[in-house]
C-alpha positions as CSV (number, residue, x, y, z in Angstrom):
1,X,183.7,130.0,138.9
2,X,181.9,128.5,141.3
3,X,178.9,125.9,141.1
4,X,175.5,126.9,142.4
5,X,172.5,124.6,142.5
6,X,168.7,125.9,141.9
7,X,166.2,123.9,143.5
8,X,162.4,124.5,142.9
9,X,159.7,124.0,145.1
10,X,156.5,124.5,142.9
11,X,153.0,124.3,144.0
12,X,154.1,121.8,147.0
13,X,156.3,119.5,145.0
14,X,160.2,120.0,145.1
15,X,162.9,119.5,142.1
16,X,166.2,119.4,143.3
17,X,169.0,120.1,141.0
18,X,171.7,118.1,141.5
19,X,173.7,119.1,138.2
20,X,174.0,122.8,138.9
21,X,175.3,125.5,136.9
22,X,179.0,127.1,137.0
23,X,178.6,131.0,137.1
24,X,181.0,133.9,137.9
25,X,179.4,134.8,141.6
26,X,176.2,135.0,143.8
27,X,175.0,138.1,142.1
28,X,174.9,135.9,138.6
29,X,173.1,133.4,140.7
30,X,170.7,135.5,142.0
31,X,169.9,136.8,138.6
32,X,169.3,133.3,137.2
33,X,167.2,132.6,139.9
34,X,164.8,135.6,139.1
35,X,165.3,135.0,135.5
36,X,163.9,131.7,136.1
37,X,161.0,133.0,138.1
38,X,160.1,135.5,135.7
39,X,159.5,132.8,133.2
40,X,157.5,130.7,134.8
41,X,155.4,133.5,135.9
42,X,155.0,134.7,132.3
43,X,153.7,131.2,131.1
44,X,151.3,130.9,134.0
45,X,149.8,134.2,133.1
46,X,147.9,134.1,130.0
47,X,146.7,130.2,131.2
48,X,145.2,131.9,134.4
49,X,147.0,129.4,136.7
50,X,147.7,129.7,140.4
51,X,151.7,129.5,141.0
52,X,153.7,129.4,144.3
53,X,157.0,128.7,143.6
54,X,160.7,129.4,145.7
55,X,163.7,129.0,144.1
56,X,166.5,127.9,147.0
57,X,170.1,128.6,145.5
58,X,172.9,126.8,147.1
59,X,176.6,126.4,146.8
60,X,178.4,123.2,146.2
61,X,178.5,122.6,149.6
62,X,174.7,123.0,149.9
63,X,174.8,125.6,151.8
64,X,171.6,128.1,151.2
65,X,172.7,131.4,149.9
66,X,169.2,132.6,149.7
67,X,165.6,132.0,148.2
68,X,163.6,133.8,145.6
69,X,159.8,133.4,145.8
70,X,156.8,134.0,143.6
71,X,153.2,133.8,144.5
72,X,150.6,134.4,142.0
73,X,146.9,134.1,142.4
74,X,144.5,133.5,139.0
75,X,141.1,135.4,139.9
76,X,138.0,134.8,138.0
77,X,136.8,137.9,136.7
78,X,133.6,136.7,135.9
79,X,132.5,136.9,139.3
């Protein structure tokens, strides 16, 4: 098992994942990142919040493996 880190950039603020998570391979890490984005989106949609999120996945040596990104803009439907 390899250790992957999921660093979060959300609405201009960064949160580093110092602990990481052990997963079987990079495909599992990618799935976990997409799952995290989906969870954040599902929480933001009912509240009509803008959301700009990037998850940067790195290995234990901090090599960037990939980035996943989600952007959602809340629109005032009353206009």
